[in-house]
Structure formats: structure tokens, C-alpha cells
N, C-alpha and C positions, 0 to 999 in steps of 0.2 A: 345676830349682829346688833341687837338692841339690848340696852341695859334698862330694864323696866324701873328699877328702884331709882336710878339717877334721873330718869325722865320725870317720874312723879315728883322728885325733889325740885327739879327745874320748874315744873308746873306751879308748885306752891310758891316758889320764889317770885314768879311773875305776878301771881294773883295778889299776894299780900304785901309785896314791896314794890309798888308802882314807882317807876323812875321817870323824872322829867329829863329833858336833854341836859340841863345844867348838872343834875345829880349824876346822870350817867357818865358824863365826861370826866367827873372826878372819881369814878369807881374803877376798881381793878378790871372789870369786864371790858372797859373801853380800851385797855392796853393790849388786849388780845384780839385776834382776827374775829370779826363779827359782822352779822347782818342785823338790820333793824326793821321794826315796824314803827312808823311815825303816824300819829293821829291824835284826835281828842274828841270823844273819849276812846280809850283803848283797853280799859280794864276787863272788858268782856271778851277780848280776843283769844282765839284758840290757835292763832298762827304760830306763836312760839313753840307750843307743844308739837304742832304739826311739822314745822321745819327742823326743830331739834331732833325729832324722830328720824327724819330723812338724813340729816347730817351725821348722826350717830350710826345709822344704817351703813353708810359708806366709810365711816371712820374719818370723816373730814375734820380737820383741826380748826373748827370755827363754831361759834354759837350765835343763836338768833335771840334778840331781845326786843321787848315791847317798850317804847319810850313815848311818854306823853309830851306832845309838842304844843305849847301855847303860843299865841301870837307874838309875845315878847321874845320868845326863843328863836324866831325867824331871823333876827339880826345876826345871830352867831351860827346859823345853820350852814351857810355857804362854806365857811372855813372848815367846819367840822366834816362836811361831806368829802373834803379832800384830804382828810387825815389818813395816815398810812394803814391803820388797822381796819378802817371801814371798807367793807367789800361790796355792799349793796343794800337795798332796802325795799320794803313795801310801803306804800303810802295809802292811807285811808282818809275818811272824812275828818276835817273839811279842807284838805290840802291837795287834792288830786289835780286841781287846775293851777293853783298858785305855784306848785313845785316846778312847773315847766320853766319858770324864770331862773331857776337855779341850775339848770342843766346845760351841758355843752351841745347836746344833740337829742332829738326826739324822733323815734321811728315813725313811719308814715301812718300806721294804724293809730297810734296815740295822738299824732298831730291831727288826723281827721276827726277823732273823737273829741279832742280838746281836753284830755285828761290823762294823767300818768298814774299808774299804781305800782310800778316797778322801776327801780333804779339799779343799773349795773355799772361798775367801774371797769372800763375797757381801755387799755393803753393810757391810763391816767386821765381819761375823759369820762364824764358822767353822761350815761346814755339812758333816756327814758323810754319806757314801753307801757303798753296797756294790755294786761292779760285778763281783765274783767270780761271782755267781749267773748273770748273763747270759753272762759269758765262758765259764763251764763248760758251759752248755747248748748253745752255738752249734755245737760239733763233733758233738753228739749228734742234731741234727735229722735227719740221713740215716738214723739207726737208730731213729727214733721208733716204728715199727711193731713192732720187736723188744722195746722197753722198756715199752710200754703195759701196765699192770697187772702188771708183773714184779717181780723181787726184785733188790736191790742190796746189795753188801757194800762198806763203806768203811773203809779202814785209816786211823785217826786220828780225833781228836775235837776238834781245835782250831778256830780261826776259819774256816779254809777249809772244814772239814767242815760247819760250820753253814750256810754258803752253798750247799754242794752238796746238803745235805738239803733245804733250802728249794726249790731248783730241781727236784730229783727228785720232790718231792711235787706241785709244779705240773705236772710232766711226766707224772704219773699212776702213778708207781711205788707199789705197794701194800705192799711189805715192804722195810724198810731196816735193815740190820744194821751197827752201828758197832763196829769192832774196836778194843779199848782195852787198854792194859797195866794199867789199873785199872778193870775192868768193874763193880765194886761201888760206885764213886762215883756220886753222885746225877746222873741224866741232866739235861742242860739242856733237853731236849725234853719237851713235855707230851703229845704224841700217842704215848703208849706202846703203843697197839694196833698202830701201823704201824712204830714205830721201837724197836729193841731194841739194847742194848749187850752185846757178847759179848767173850770173851777171845781172844787169839791162838791158844790151844790148841783153840778151838771152831770157828773159822771154816770149816775144811774140811768140817765136817758140814753146812753150808748151801750149799756151793758147787755141788752137783750141779744144782740148779734155778735158778741165779742168772744173770740176764741181763747184769749189769754189775758189775765189780769195779774199785774206784778206790783208787789210792794217794794219799791226802791227807796223807801225812807227808813230812818232808824226807829220808827214807831213799832213798839213791841220788843225792842232789843233789851236784854238784861242791863240794868235792873228794873226797867220800866215795862215789865212783861205784860201788864194789863192793857197796854195801848194798841191801837190799830188804826189804819187810815180809813177804815170802814166803820160807820156807826152801826150799832146793833140793829137798828131799825132798817138798815140798808142791806143786810147780809143776804137776803133772798135774791138780790141782784147778782150774786156770785154763782148761782146754781148751775148755769150752763157753760161755764168757762173752766179752763185750766188755771188754777190759782197758784202763783209762784211767789214765795217770799225770799228775798236775798238775805234776810236776817237768819243767822244760824245758831244763835244763843239767845233764847232756848231753841231746841230743835223743832218744837211745834209752837209757833207763835199764836197769839190771839187771832190774827188774821187767818191763819191756816185752820184754826179750830172753827172759826165762823164758816169758812168754806166747806169743811168736812160736814158740819152740822146740816148743811143744805144739799149735801150729796155731790159737791164739786170735786174734781180731781185736784190733788195738791202736790206741790214740789217744795221741799225745804231748801234752805240756803247752804246746807253742809256740803252738798255735792259741788256747788259752785265754788265754795271756799277751797275745796280740795283741787278742783280742776284749774282754777286760776293760780293756786299755789304751785301746782305741778309745772305750769308754764314758767313761772318765776324761777323755780329751782333749776330748770333746764337752762334758762338764760344765764344764771349765775355760775353753774357748775359744769354744764355740758352733759349732765347725767340724767337718765330718766328717773322720775319721782317714784319711790317705792310705795305706790298707791295702796296696796293691800295692807301693808304694815301701818301706814298712816291712818287709814280708815279704822283699823282695829283699835289703835290707841285713842282716836277721837271718840269712837262709839263707847269705848270702855269708860272714858271720863264723863261723857255727856249722859250716859245712862245710869251712873252711880248717884 
């Protein structure tokens, strides 16, 4: 059901011809049924390849495009979201919270998290969802016994972190530390007995009894692959934890390399990408995601 040559061609179109919202609206692609990824930056994203694989698998007459959205483009976003050929979207940094103001309705999970990563058009209304939470938890199922009643450290306090915190609370984590460059800012979380914000200078003090350490920042993401939230002098503090990076491009980030070098268990972001994408696809089409076909295509591209 897949046409490999056409998928490869689609992939190169997205990588080398990055579109802004303005340029996309003027393109022929905008006149045909489509789904979008909005964010900035988005040139690293594998979502177009992933979702176009799924759309072609089912023979659905629609395509998925990555569109760079800058702040000045927000002025025309509301009208665009109501255009006839727009079917739905994924939202990535830095718009997962701002996008809520553009929607008619937000489901309870996204409302509790305070961030939306999926938009669906339903009966001409724009509905917001958050699939990051389910996507994040899926690879942790095999470690559930190690995480129950444990402690987690999360680097980053953005929209992805909110979904991760919500998931870990449901998972039974009793202590969650958010590492922030501005730890004195007001916390968006009300459960302050379980959730605390600390600085980058403090996190190693809590690492000794920590079950899970998560990079929920863009540090290490292509093209800045040499970055990590952990200084090289601090990497020994990762040794007794499961280390999870939600960055998926590259597949093995500097943070994960640091963790592996000291013997820590590691989880890359590709599985989260696939699982949250699976949930989005079901919301849009009502069909199960062809996970094995998508995995095969992503691994083919990421390992070449």
C-alpha cells in the first residue's frame, strides 16, 4: 500500500523547501485537503514522513505538510484554520499553549495539561487535544515497576513538560522536580507537595534517588546536536536512573550518549513521536495507525 519512491520525494520536499504559513497559503498544496505541523523550528521534524506514510497506506486523499509559524503569522492563523481544505494539525514548540486561544473547544486532558498538540476539525469546529501524554508514557510501560512511587527529574518547563508531568502523576510518581533556568517564576502546577521547580545548579543534589530523568528541552535537537541539559562534569549523576530524551532527531542525542557512557538505561524520543502521532491520526481519521509501516520508514531514513 506504500509507494516508497513517492514518500522519499515527499521527504526531500519538506527538508529542502521549508514553507512559512504565508508561502504555504499561496502554494498549490494549500488548495488540496491537508494536515499541517505548526511550529518554529520545524525543519528537523519527521512528522510529515510519518503521517504521509500512514495516509498513503490507507489511500486517503490528503497530505501532511510542515509549516514554519512565526509570531507575525499568528495574526492570520485563525482565518486559515477555518479554510475548507484544512483538516487538522499538530502543534509543536513554542505554540502548544498559545494555540488554545484559537480553538472552539479543548478536551479535558489538554485543558488539565494546559497545552494542545493536536487540532481536529469536527463539524466545522476546531477541537484541541493533547496526545503527548499518552505518547510519552507508552515506552515507560516496561519500566512501571521501577517507577512506581519514585522520583523524576525533568529538564524544561514548556508545553511538553506539562504533558509529561500529567502522565507521571497518573503513573504513580510521588516526587517530580522540574529543572528551570528561571526557578523562581510562578509554577503552573498546583500540586506543589509533589512537584517542585529547581535550578540547573541544584538538580544533581536530587539525582541519587531518582528513577527517571527526562530531557524535555530542545537541547541536542538537530542541527544543534552537541548540546545537552547536562554538563559533561555532571553526567555521573545519571548512572542510576532511566534516562529519557523526547528529542528524536538525532536518534541518539548527546544526553543519551552521556547516560549510556555511565551505564544508565536509555529511551529515545522516536517511540514517543510514533505513539503520539498514532493518537493524532486516530483522532483525525478514525483509523488505527499503521505503526509497523511507519517504524520501518522512519528507521530507514534515520539510519541512512
